[in-house]
Each structure stands twice: as structure tokens, then as C-alpha cells.
Residue, then its C-alpha position, 0 to 999 in steps of 0.5 A: m523520420i525515425y530518430r534514434s540514439f547514436g551509440s554512446t554519444g547522447w545524440h539523437v540522429s535520423a535513421i537515414g542520413l545522406g552520403t555526399w560522395n555522390i554529389g562530388n562528380q565521381w559518380g557522374e557530373v552533378d552541378d552546384a544547384t542540383a547538389y545544394a538542392t539534394i542536401r536541402t531536400s534531405l533536410d526538409h525530409g528530416v535528415n540531420l546527419f551528413d557523411t562526407a570526406e576530404s577525398y570525396g569529389i573531383p577535385n578532392g574536397l568538393s563534396e565537403q565544400r558543397l555540403g558546407k555551403a548548402l547547410g549554411g544556417a542549418r549547420h547547428n541543426a545537423y551532424i556532420v561526419s567527415k574522414i581523413g586518410n585518402f586526400g590526393k591518393r587517386t592522383g598519386q599525390g597523397v598526404p603523408l600522415t606520419t604525425p599527429d600534426m598532419i592529422r590536425l592540418c587535414a582536419h583544419a582543411s576540412l573545417h575550412r571547406l565545410r565552413t564550420d568551426w567543428v565536425d561532430v565526428m571525424l573518422c580514420h579513412i584507412a580501413d586496413i591501418d596497422d598502427p592507428s596511434v598517429f590518428l588517435e593522438g591527432f584526434d584526441r588533440l582535436k577533441r580537446d581543442g573542440e574541433i571534433r566532438e567524437y571520432g572513429i574509423s571506417t572499416n569492415n575489419l574487426d581486428v582493425l576496429k579493436r586496435f582503434n578502440a584499444s583505449g575505449t575511445c572509438r565512438v563511431v564505426e562506418v561499415d559496408y553492410s547491406l542485403v547483399n553483404r551481411q557479413p558484419e552481422d557475424e562479429l563486427l556489429p555485435y562488437c559495436e553493440q557490446h561497446g556502445i559504438a555507433v554504426l554508420v552504414r555505407g553502401p546500404l544500396a550496394m552502390g546502386l545495385l539494390s535500386g533494381k536498375y542494373s543487371e549484368a548487361s549494365l555498363f558504367t561510365d562513372s569513375v567509381r564503378s567503371g571497374w564493374n564493366p566486362d574488362g574491369a578488375g571488379r567484374k567478378p564481384f559485381e556479377e556475384r552481387v547482381r545474382k544476390v540482388e536477383r535473389v532479393k527480388c524474388v522474395l519482395e512482395e508485389g509493389e514493394a520498392m527494393a531500395t526502400t526495403a533495402l534501407r529499412f532492412v539496414i536500419s532495422h538491425a538491433t544496433a540501431p544503425v544510421a544508413i547513409p545512402g548517396a543521392k544525385s538528385p533531390e528526388q533520390a534524396a526524398a525517396n531515401a529519406r522516406a524509407g526512414d519512416r518505419l522499420l521492418t518486422k521480424e517476419q519481413i526481415d526473415r524473408f531475406d535469410m537466403 
């Protein structure tokens, strides 16, 4: 596993982390034993950064609960990233985040579920937020109290990121970036590099499409991707991404695993991102972690300038 500096935090983290959205039953049911084994396998393969959120899971918070229990005594050897902003929204019971105290209460609930006294990074989970002042004030207080170490935002919108970093206190951004979505390369990633903001990459496998297992004929039963089905609202973007995946396949070398290459592509960017692919089994977690053993060469990267 490659370890690298994480923006301006002073931390050294694994180039591949683990995203825990997938072990919360929203991507299909995963039992407790499999969820715990997936997390512990990641640890065994050198992963030391784990991404979660208060809203991940059925019920909300299940991913945090499972992560906290699985880490146990390994908590002090791991970096935990969580997020605030979407708890209860999908069931119409969203929390009104109108004051800094509400931000702090949500953070305290996350700490309880995670069985920890602090979170290394807390992110705002509202990607299009107009006025982040409530989050910034709440996060500042949490940081002063030692309950979070750093904070940031999950967004692909550069203007939103700039507003969140107006005082230069944003240390981490989580961004959707992959071989089929390279738009962040234009402005967002250069901004992060210029300002010393650490980059977490969600969706490095394009929600599973870059595993090579799916086509336009695929049907999805999980609640996250059901909108990709023929009558779903996300059908057209899904078809466009499938076509991009087919173009990626055409330039892979014989025997080259698409998922491994896709992860290595992401972590090879000059901003030294950390990819946080999800996994629903120990086998998937191990395969993802092994991708962090090396980077792609410039020649290998240039193949994908399609």
C-alpha cells in the first residue's frame, strides 16, 4: 500500500481508503458479520482511512455503527471521515440544520454511533449549500472542543468549495472523480492543489460501472441505483456512462483489470487523492486495497485521453 501526505493536515494516509456506504444495506443487504469482515480485511491490507456519513444505512447511521464496532481497538490506527447534512432526508424526516448547535448535536450523535471521542474529518454533506456559515461555526466549535480534528465539504461545485474555504479553514474536499467523470481536473483539483486541500475521491469506480460487470441491459434492485433502470430518472446519464466505460475497455491491455486500473488512475493524479471505493465483501475490499500498491505511469494515463 502506498501512503501519502493528506493535504496540509500532516497525516499520512493510505492511497486507497474504504467507503462504507455499501455496507449499510442501501446497496443490497449485507449482514453484520460480512460488514465487520469487510472493514477488518481492509485494515489487514493496509487501509487506514474510512469514509462514512450519518445518513448512510437503512436505518440512517447503520454504516457508522458497523464501522465503530468493527474498528474496536484499531480506532487509534485509523482515520475516520464522516459527514453531516442528510440524516433522515430520504424518509422526509430531515434534521433542521439551522444553528451551529444543531451541527454539534449531529456530530455528537455520530461520535456515539462510531464509539469514539473524536472524528478525524467531518464534512458538510450538502453539495450545493448557498451559505455555509452555520456549518463553519459549528465545525469550528467542534474542532476547538477536540471532537473533530479537521473539516471540509463533499461537493463537485468549485464556487461552493470557495465559499466554504473563504477563511482558509477547509482542509478536505470529497469529490466525484473517475475515468468516466474527469471534469474535476479542469478547475476543482487545481484549486485544491493550490490551497493545500486534501482530496477524497468518491465514486472512483463510477458506482460499480468501472468494475466491468454491467451493461445497458443490466437491471438494479438496490435503492441507490434503481433509477438507472429503463423507467428510471437516471437512465440517460447511466447509458452515457456505460458508453464511456466501453471506450475505457477498448484501451485496456490484455489481462488488465478495469477496476484496478480505474483506482490507480484516480490515485495517480498530481493532487495525491485518496480513493474511497465501497465494498460489500472482504474479497472486494482486498482487491480494492491491492490497487494501492502502485501508480500508473504517464504513458498509461495518457491512454485514457479519449
